[in-house]
C-alpha positions as CSV (number, residue, x, y, z in Angstrom):
1,M,108.6,103.8,170.2
2,T,111.0,101.7,168.2
3,V,110.6,97.9,168.0
4,S,112.4,94.9,165.7
5,P,111.7,93.9,162.4
6,A,110.3,90.5,163.9
7,E,107.7,92.4,166.6
8,A,106.3,95.2,163.9
9,R,105.2,92.5,161.8
10,P,102.6,90.1,163.0
11,A,103.4,86.6,162.6
12,P,102.2,84.7,159.7
13,D,100.0,82.2,159.7
14,P,100.6,78.5,159.3
15,G,100.0,77.4,155.4
16,V,100.4,81.3,154.5
17,P,103.3,82.5,152.5
18,A,105.1,85.1,153.7
19,A,105.5,87.5,151.0
20,M,103.0,88.6,148.0
21,L,102.5,86.7,144.9
22,C,101.8,89.4,141.8
23,P,98.8,87.2,139.7
24,D,100.5,88.4,136.5
25,F,104.0,86.2,137.2
26,P,103.8,84.7,140.5
27,F,107.4,83.6,141.0
28,A,108.4,83.6,145.1
29,Y,111.1,86.4,145.1
30,A,111.6,86.1,149.0
31,D,111.9,82.2,149.1
32,W,114.7,82.7,145.9
33,L,116.6,85.4,148.3
34,R,116.3,83.2,151.3
35,H,117.7,79.9,150.0
36,P,121.1,78.7,151.0
37,A,121.9,77.7,147.6
38,G,122.2,81.6,146.6
39,L,120.7,83.6,143.4
40,G,123.4,81.5,141.3
41,Q,127.0,81.5,140.0
42,V,129.2,82.9,136.7
43,P,132.0,81.2,135.6
44,A,135.8,82.1,137.3
45,A,136.5,83.5,134.2
46,A,133.7,86.2,134.6
47,H,134.7,87.2,138.5
48,G,135.5,91.2,138.6
49,T,133.6,91.8,135.5
50,E,132.5,95.2,135.8
51,V,128.9,95.2,135.1
52,A,127.4,99.4,134.6
53,V,124.7,99.8,137.2
54,I,122.9,103.2,135.9
55,G,120.9,105.0,138.8
56,G,121.1,104.6,143.0
57,G,117.9,103.9,144.3
58,L,116.9,101.4,146.1
59,S,116.4,98.6,142.9
60,G,120.1,100.0,141.0
61,M,121.8,99.4,145.1
62,V,119.8,95.3,145.3
63,A,121.2,95.0,142.1
64,A,124.8,96.0,142.7
65,H,124.3,94.4,146.1
66,E,123.9,91.0,144.6
67,L,126.3,91.4,141.8
68,L,128.5,92.1,144.1
69,K,127.8,89.1,146.0
70,L,128.2,86.7,142.7
71,G,131.9,88.4,142.3
72,L,131.2,90.9,139.6
73,K,131.9,94.4,140.3
74,P,128.9,96.4,139.8
75,V,129.9,100.4,138.6
76,V,127.1,102.8,139.8
77,Y,125.9,105.4,138.0
78,E,124.3,108.1,140.5
79,A,123.2,111.5,139.0
80,G,121.9,113.2,142.4
81,E,122.5,110.5,145.8
82,I,122.0,107.2,146.8
83,G,118.1,106.1,147.5
84,G,116.5,107.9,144.3
85,R,112.9,108.2,145.6
86,M,113.4,106.5,149.1
87,R,114.5,110.8,149.9
88,S,114.6,110.9,154.0
89,V,115.2,114.6,154.8
90,T,115.7,115.6,158.7
91,L,115.9,119.7,160.4
92,A,119.7,120.0,161.9
93,G,119.6,118.6,165.4
94,H,116.6,116.8,165.2
95,P,117.6,113.5,163.5
96,E,114.2,111.8,164.9
97,A,111.7,113.3,163.1
98,V,111.8,112.2,159.3
99,A,110.0,113.7,156.6
100,E,109.9,111.4,154.0
101,L,109.7,113.2,150.3
102,G,109.5,110.0,148.3
103,A,108.4,106.5,149.4
104,M,107.2,106.4,153.5
105,R,104.8,103.4,154.0
106,F,105.4,99.7,153.1
107,P,103.2,96.5,153.4
108,P,104.3,94.2,155.7
109,S,103.6,91.5,152.0
110,A,106.5,92.8,150.8
111,G,109.1,90.2,151.4
112,A,111.3,90.9,148.9
113,L,112.1,94.2,150.6
114,F,111.9,93.2,154.0
115,H,114.9,90.7,153.2
116,Y,116.5,93.6,152.7
117,I,115.4,95.6,155.7
118,D,115.9,92.7,158.4
119,K,119.2,92.1,156.7
120,L,120.2,95.8,157.8
121,G,118.4,95.5,161.1
122,L,116.2,98.4,160.0
123,K,113.5,98.5,163.0
124,T,109.9,99.0,161.5
125,T,106.4,100.4,163.3
126,P,103.2,100.3,161.9
127,F,102.2,103.7,159.9
128,P,99.5,105.4,160.7
129,N,97.2,105.8,157.6
130,P,94.1,107.5,158.4
131,L,91.3,104.4,160.2
132,S,94.1,102.2,161.1
133,N,95.3,101.1,164.2
134,A,98.2,102.8,164.2
135,A,96.4,106.3,163.9
136,P,94.7,107.1,167.3
137,S,92.3,109.1,165.3
138,T,90.8,110.2,162.1
139,V,88.8,113.1,160.3
140,I,87.1,112.9,157.1
141,D,86.3,116.3,155.9
142,L,83.9,116.3,152.8
143,Y,81.5,118.7,151.4
144,G,82.5,121.4,154.0
145,R,81.3,118.6,157.2
146,T,83.8,117.2,159.7
147,H,83.6,113.9,160.7
148,H,85.5,112.6,163.8
149,A,86.5,108.8,163.8
150,R,88.6,106.2,166.0
151,H,87.1,103.9,164.1
152,A,85.5,103.2,160.4
153,S,82.0,102.4,162.5
154,E,82.2,105.4,164.1
155,L,81.7,107.2,160.8
156,P,78.3,107.9,159.4
157,R,76.0,105.3,158.0
158,I,76.8,106.3,154.1
159,F,80.6,105.4,154.6
160,G,79.7,102.3,155.7
161,E,77.4,101.5,152.6
162,V,80.4,102.8,150.6
163,S,83.0,100.3,151.8
164,D,79.9,97.1,151.4
165,A,79.9,98.5,148.1
166,W,83.7,98.2,147.0
167,A,83.8,94.5,149.1
168,K,81.1,93.8,146.8
169,T,82.1,94.9,143.2
170,L,85.5,93.4,143.9
171,Q,83.2,89.5,144.6
172,E,81.0,90.3,142.1
173,Q,83.0,92.0,139.4
174,A,86.6,89.7,139.9
175,G,86.1,87.0,142.0
176,L,88.7,88.8,144.1
177,S,88.0,85.7,147.3
178,L,89.0,82.9,145.2
179,L,92.3,84.8,143.4
180,E,93.4,85.7,147.3
181,D,92.6,82.0,148.4
182,A,94.8,80.8,145.5
183,L,97.8,83.0,146.6
184,R,97.7,82.5,149.8
185,R,97.9,78.6,149.0
186,R,100.3,79.3,146.3
187,D,98.0,77.1,143.8
188,I,99.8,78.9,140.8
189,P,97.3,77.1,138.1
190,T,94.6,78.7,139.7
191,V,95.7,81.8,140.1
192,K,97.3,81.9,136.4
193,T,93.9,80.6,135.1
194,L,91.7,83.4,137.6
195,W,94.1,86.5,136.7
196,N,94.7,85.9,133.1
197,D,90.8,85.7,132.7
198,L,90.3,89.2,134.6
199,V,93.4,90.6,132.2
200,A,91.6,89.7,128.8
201,K,88.1,91.0,130.4
202,Y,89.6,93.9,132.1
203,D,92.3,95.0,129.9
204,T,91.2,98.1,127.9
205,E,89.0,99.3,131.3
206,S,89.9,101.9,133.1
207,F,89.3,101.8,137.0
208,Y,86.6,104.4,136.7
209,G,84.6,102.3,134.9
210,F,84.9,99.0,137.2
211,L,83.1,101.0,139.6
212,T,80.5,102.4,137.0
213,S,79.7,99.0,135.5
214,S,78.8,97.7,139.1
215,P,75.1,98.0,140.5
216,Q,77.0,98.5,143.7
217,F,78.1,102.4,142.2
218,A,75.1,103.4,140.5
219,S,75.2,106.4,142.9
220,F,77.2,109.0,141.9
221,E,77.3,109.9,145.8
222,H,79.0,106.5,146.4
223,R,81.4,106.9,143.6
224,E,82.4,110.3,144.7
225,I,83.1,109.7,148.4
226,F,84.9,106.5,147.5
227,G,87.2,108.7,145.5
228,Q,87.8,111.2,148.1
229,V,88.2,109.0,150.6
230,G,88.9,105.8,149.6
231,F,89.8,102.5,152.3
232,G,93.0,101.9,153.2
233,C,96.0,104.6,152.5
234,G,93.8,107.4,150.9
235,G,91.4,108.1,148.4
236,W,91.4,106.4,145.1
237,D,90.0,109.1,142.9
238,T,93.3,109.8,141.4
239,D,93.3,106.4,140.0
240,F,90.1,106.7,138.4
241,P,91.7,106.7,134.8
242,N,94.4,104.1,135.3
243,S,93.4,100.2,134.1
244,A,91.4,98.3,136.7
245,L,94.3,95.6,136.7
246,E,96.2,97.8,138.3
247,I,94.0,98.2,141.2
248,L,93.1,94.8,141.0
249,R,96.9,94.0,141.6
250,V,97.5,96.0,144.8
251,V,94.1,94.8,146.6
252,C,95.1,90.8,145.3
253,T,98.8,91.2,146.8
254,D,97.8,92.8,149.9
255,T,99.6,95.7,149.3
256,G,97.2,98.5,149.8
257,D,96.7,99.4,153.6
258,E,98.2,98.1,157.0
259,H,101.7,99.6,156.0
260,H,104.6,100.0,158.1
261,R,107.5,102.7,158.2
262,I,111.5,102.4,158.7
263,I,112.1,104.2,162.0
264,G,114.8,106.4,161.1
265,G,114.4,107.3,157.4
266,C,113.4,104.8,154.6
267,Q,116.8,106.6,152.9
268,Q,118.5,104.3,155.3
269,L,117.6,100.9,153.0
270,P,119.5,101.9,149.8
271,R,122.5,103.8,151.8
272,G,122.6,100.8,153.8
273,L,122.9,98.1,150.8
274,W,125.8,101.0,149.7
275,Q,127.5,100.5,153.1
276,Y,126.9,97.0,153.6
277,R,129.9,94.6,154.5
278,P,129.1,91.0,153.3
279,D,130.7,88.0,155.0
280,T,129.9,85.8,152.0
281,L,131.6,86.8,148.6
282,A,132.6,85.0,145.2
283,H,135.9,86.6,144.6
284,W,135.9,89.5,146.7
285,P,137.1,89.5,150.1
286,A,135.1,89.4,153.4
287,G,133.8,92.4,154.1
288,T,134.2,94.2,151.0
289,S,131.9,96.8,150.5
290,L,129.9,98.6,146.9
291,A,131.2,101.9,148.4
292,G,134.5,100.6,148.8
293,L,134.7,99.3,145.4
294,H,134.0,103.1,144.9
295,G,135.9,105.0,147.0
296,G,133.2,105.9,148.5
297,T,131.1,108.0,145.9
298,P,129.0,106.8,142.5
299,K,130.1,107.8,139.4
300,P,128.0,111.3,138.2
301,A,125.5,111.1,136.1
302,V,125.1,109.2,132.6
303,I,124.5,111.6,129.9
304,R,125.2,108.5,126.9
305,I,124.8,105.0,126.4
306,D,125.9,103.1,123.1
307,R,126.2,99.6,121.7
308,T,129.4,98.7,120.7
309,G,129.7,95.1,119.4
310,D,128.3,92.7,122.2
311,G,128.7,95.3,124.6
312,F,128.3,99.0,125.9
313,T,130.1,102.5,126.4
314,I,128.5,104.5,129.1
315,E,129.8,108.4,129.0
316,D,129.0,110.1,132.2
317,A,128.6,114.0,133.4
318,S,132.5,114.0,133.8
319,H,133.0,112.7,130.0
320,E,134.8,109.3,131.3
321,V,133.6,107.3,129.1
322,R,134.1,103.1,130.0
323,A,133.6,99.8,128.3
324,Y,130.9,97.1,130.0
325,P,129.8,93.9,128.6
326,A,126.2,93.9,130.1
327,A,124.3,97.0,132.0
328,I,121.2,97.1,134.4
329,F,119.8,100.5,133.8
330,T,117.1,101.5,137.2
331,A,116.4,105.2,136.9
332,Q,112.7,105.9,135.6
333,N,112.3,105.1,132.4
334,W,111.9,108.6,130.6
335,N,115.3,109.3,130.9
336,L,116.7,107.1,128.1
337,L,114.3,109.4,125.7
338,S,115.2,112.6,127.3
339,G,118.1,113.6,129.1
340,I,120.4,110.4,127.9
341,R,121.7,109.9,124.1
342,S,120.3,106.2,124.1
343,D,121.4,104.2,121.1
344,P,118.3,103.0,119.4
345,A,120.4,99.5,119.4
346,L,120.2,99.5,123.2
347,L,116.6,97.8,123.1
348,P,114.1,96.3,120.3
349,Q,111.6,99.0,118.9
350,P,109.0,97.4,120.6
351,V,110.0,97.7,123.5
352,W,110.8,101.9,123.3
353,T,107.0,102.3,121.8
354,A,106.4,100.5,125.5
355,L,108.6,102.7,127.3
356,E,106.9,106.5,125.3
357,R,103.6,104.5,126.3
358,T,104.6,104.7,130.2
359,H,102.2,107.1,132.1
360,Y,103.8,108.6,135.6
361,M,101.5,109.8,137.9
362,G,103.1,113.2,139.5
363,A,102.6,113.6,143.5
364,S,103.1,116.7,145.9
365,K,104.5,116.6,149.7
366,L,104.6,119.2,152.7
367,F,106.5,118.8,155.6
368,V,106.6,120.2,159.1
369,I,108.1,119.0,162.1
370,T,107.0,120.4,165.1
371,D,107.9,121.2,168.5
372,R,106.0,117.9,169.8
373,P,103.2,115.9,169.0
374,F,100.9,118.3,169.7
375,W,98.0,116.9,167.9
376,L,97.3,114.5,170.5
377,D,96.2,117.4,172.9
378,R,92.6,117.1,174.1
379,D,89.9,119.7,173.1
380,P,88.4,120.4,176.4
381,V,84.5,121.2,175.2
382,T,84.8,118.5,172.6
383,G,86.6,116.1,173.9
384,H,88.4,115.0,170.4
385,D,92.0,115.1,170.0
386,V,92.7,118.7,168.8
387,M,94.2,117.1,165.7
388,S,94.1,113.5,163.7
389,A,95.0,112.4,160.3
390,T,93.2,113.9,157.8
391,L,91.1,113.2,154.3
392,T,89.2,115.9,152.8
393,D,87.9,117.0,149.5
394,R,90.0,120.2,150.5
395,I,93.4,121.3,148.5
396,P,95.3,118.8,151.6
397,R,93.7,116.4,150.3
398,G,95.2,113.9,153.1
399,V,97.2,114.8,156.3
400,Y,99.6,112.5,158.3
401,L,100.6,112.6,161.4
402,I,103.8,110.8,163.0
403,D,104.8,110.7,166.8
404,N,107.7,110.4,167.2
405,G,107.6,109.9,171.3
406,P,106.4,112.5,173.4
407,D,109.6,114.1,173.9
408,A,110.5,114.2,170.3
409,P,109.7,116.3,167.4
410,G,106.6,115.6,165.7
411,T,106.4,115.1,161.6
412,M,103.2,116.5,160.2
413,L,102.5,116.0,156.3
414,L,100.3,118.7,155.8
415,S,99.7,117.6,152.2
416,Y,100.3,114.7,150.2
417,T,98.6,115.2,146.6
418,W,98.7,113.7,143.2
419,N,98.3,114.4,139.7
420,D,95.8,117.8,138.7
421,D,96.2,118.1,142.8
422,S,99.7,118.3,142.3
423,L,100.0,120.5,140.1
424,K,98.0,123.4,141.8
425,V,101.4,123.6,144.1
426,A,103.9,123.0,141.6
427,T,104.8,126.4,141.0
428,L,104.6,127.5,144.3
429,T,107.7,127.6,146.6
430,P,106.9,125.5,150.0
431,E,106.5,129.0,152.4
432,Q,103.6,129.8,149.6
433,R,102.6,126.2,150.1
434,L,102.6,126.5,153.7
435,E,99.8,129.4,153.8
436,V,98.2,127.5,151.5
437,M,97.8,124.4,153.7
438,L,97.2,126.5,156.6
439,T,95.1,128.2,155.6
440,A,92.7,125.5,154.3
441,L,93.3,123.3,157.6
442,G,92.3,126.7,159.6
443,R,88.9,125.3,158.3
444,I,88.5,122.1,159.6
445,Y,90.4,122.8,162.6
446,P,89.2,126.4,163.8
447,G,91.3,127.5,166.6
448,V,94.0,125.2,166.3
449,D,97.4,127.0,166.2
450,I,99.4,124.6,164.1
451,R,102.1,127.4,162.7
452,S,103.6,127.8,166.9
453,H,104.0,124.5,167.1
454,I,106.5,124.8,163.5
455,I,110.5,124.4,164.5
456,G,112.0,124.9,161.1
457,P,111.3,125.7,157.7
458,P,109.2,123.5,155.5
459,I,109.9,120.5,153.3
460,A,108.5,119.8,150.3
461,T,108.8,118.1,146.7
462,T,106.5,117.4,143.5
463,W,107.6,115.0,141.7
464,E,106.9,115.4,138.8
465,T,109.1,118.4,138.1
466,E,112.2,116.6,139.3
467,P,114.1,116.8,136.7
468,H,115.8,113.0,136.7
469,F,112.2,111.6,137.8
470,K,109.4,113.5,135.8
471,G,106.9,111.7,138.2
472,A,106.3,109.8,141.1
473,F,105.4,106.4,139.6
474,K,104.5,104.7,136.6
475,A,100.7,104.0,136.0
476,S,99.6,102.0,133.6
477,L,96.4,103.5,131.0
478,P,93.5,101.4,129.8
479,G,95.1,98.9,127.2
480,G,98.6,99.4,128.4
481,Y,99.0,95.4,129.3
482,R,100.8,94.5,126.7
483,Y,103.2,97.3,126.9
484,Q,103.8,96.8,130.3
485,R,104.1,92.5,129.5
486,R,106.8,94.1,127.1
487,L,108.7,96.1,129.8
488,F,108.6,93.4,132.5
489,T,109.6,89.9,130.2
490,Q,112.6,92.3,128.9
491,F,115.1,90.5,131.1
492,M,114.8,87.1,129.2
493,Q,116.9,87.5,126.3
494,R,117.4,83.4,125.5
495,D,118.7,84.1,121.7
496,P,122.7,84.4,121.5
497,A,121.8,85.8,118.2
498,E,119.3,88.3,119.8
499,P,121.0,91.5,118.7
500,H,119.7,93.3,121.6
501,R,120.9,91.3,124.5
502,G,123.0,92.5,127.7
503,F,120.8,95.4,128.5
504,F,118.5,95.6,131.0
505,L,115.8,96.9,132.6
506,A,114.7,97.5,136.1
507,G,112.9,99.2,138.9
508,D,109.2,99.9,139.9
509,D,108.4,101.3,136.1
510,V,108.8,97.8,134.3
511,A,107.5,96.1,137.2
512,W,103.1,95.1,137.2
513,I,102.8,96.8,140.4
514,A,104.6,100.4,140.3
515,G,104.9,102.8,143.5
516,F,105.7,99.6,145.5
517,S,109.5,99.4,146.8
518,E,108.7,95.5,146.5
519,S,108.8,96.2,142.8
520,A,111.7,98.1,142.7
521,V,113.3,95.3,144.5
522,I,111.7,92.3,142.4
523,T,112.8,94.2,139.0
524,A,116.3,94.2,140.3
525,L,116.3,90.7,140.8
526,N,115.6,89.9,137.2
527,A,117.9,91.9,136.1
528,V,120.6,90.3,138.0
529,W,119.2,86.6,136.7
530,G,119.3,88.3,133.1
531,V,123.4,89.2,134.1
532,V,124.0,86.4,135.6
533,A,122.7,84.2,132.2
534,H,124.6,86.7,130.1
535,L,127.8,86.2,130.8
536,G,127.4,82.2,131.0
537,G,126.3,81.5,134.8
538,G,123.2,79.9,136.1
539,T,121.3,79.2,139.2
540,S,121.0,76.2,141.2
541,P,118.4,73.2,140.7
542,D,117.9,73.2,143.8
543,N,116.9,76.9,143.7
544,P,116.0,78.2,140.0
545,G,115.2,82.0,139.5
546,P,112.4,83.8,138.1
547,G,114.1,83.7,134.3
548,D,114.2,79.0,134.8
549,R,110.7,79.2,135.9
550,F,109.3,81.7,133.3
551,D,107.3,79.8,131.3
552,D,105.8,78.2,133.7
553,L,104.6,81.6,134.7
554,A,105.0,83.9,132.4
555,P,102.1,87.0,132.0
556,V,99.3,86.0,129.6
557,R,100.1,86.9,126.1
558,L,97.3,89.2,124.6
559,D,96.5,88.5,120.7
């Protein structure tokens, strides 16, 4: 069943912001995008100026789209295909059954992201996370015991105890309800006061340390169940080594559960922006698209970036060399350290250090396409669905089932794993992974012949072995706040004498909440603001941008 963007998301309550505000920098990006004054303007003399955009993922496409509207000429470089980690794969003849190898679920609080989803008229529907209303049923398989449930209340009591322990820990250790209330009311002074205190308190604390310091999680069994199952989109144990602040950001911005998926595949979004023909443009004729400016194909991979005077020289894989007064780098950070010959003068040394300290989460996925959503069949003996959304301590870890309609093929994400669990399958072929997962799932669902329903070859990815990605997304470790602040605030280049001006980092690598497409969007918008300022332009007084509000909203600086 398809639904319109408006139908797919609940209507906002009066007085509740339509989009999340990140407590580190609570700028309302969705409001900035929607304002009739637009994102600003550049001097007429700058119209048509070429600006390099390195990386054709979502962040690169948003940046290029907005630069085009402002009358600049974005020149996009892409090593693979438009989309980056928004990679949607289908089998020949079955376009409705999509395997989302990267991004796949999006919180409705992601207002800046949904601005572009709605602009392109893409449709969304709730994602069937375990125990969500969109999942017909859920199985939790731990310690060799299988529990069937349609709602969390149907699980054994210990799962409720763990859920309550998590809720109490958030209140007792982080005062989360106060912060969430301030974010909903957009009470920025209160947000900054509460969050800045948490930053100082938990910068050096791991997520696991945050749990173990709570009397609510004194029991190892409770911590183990929470790690294996979690609440929302799945287990949390792969995040245990990360900074506690990473998790608190996800929870307080309402990004951890109740997700949506884009019907037809999320790669439609960056590809759609590539092809989109805006009616209202500065300088360019109405209907000019990014694809049109590039003759339909982006420039190939960048192999060298040099700072030359006040600008930049970029060489691509075809050995074409072009010069630019400004550039936006949206690919994953480590590409600047390996794979691209990068001039040290591009960035200040403290920012290079922050890039070196970037930590990536690994992730693997294995999909199959089935003849139909057979998992909705009822077992005549037990009365349960023959299969369910599954969380398990066995090697598949997470199983997600996408119903594309009773007469359409089904999409099974047979295994979604992270970090060490991802490395367990990294050297296996897709066919070998399939055999491993079917064997494990056979122990959870004895008698269910998954193989008989598969209608094509397995589809797999491991992001840490992808040469242009080197991981699924960034995640800060304890003590990483200062590094993250350097990366996020790098777009603020206010001193004309600063020798490192004009090169802007974007993408979720430099965002506070990595792994979410909203972060790719907002850092692209930061970079666009930076380019406009760099070229002598500015924003409307009626619609100030993130750089204009920076001093009021700036992330707290730790000693």
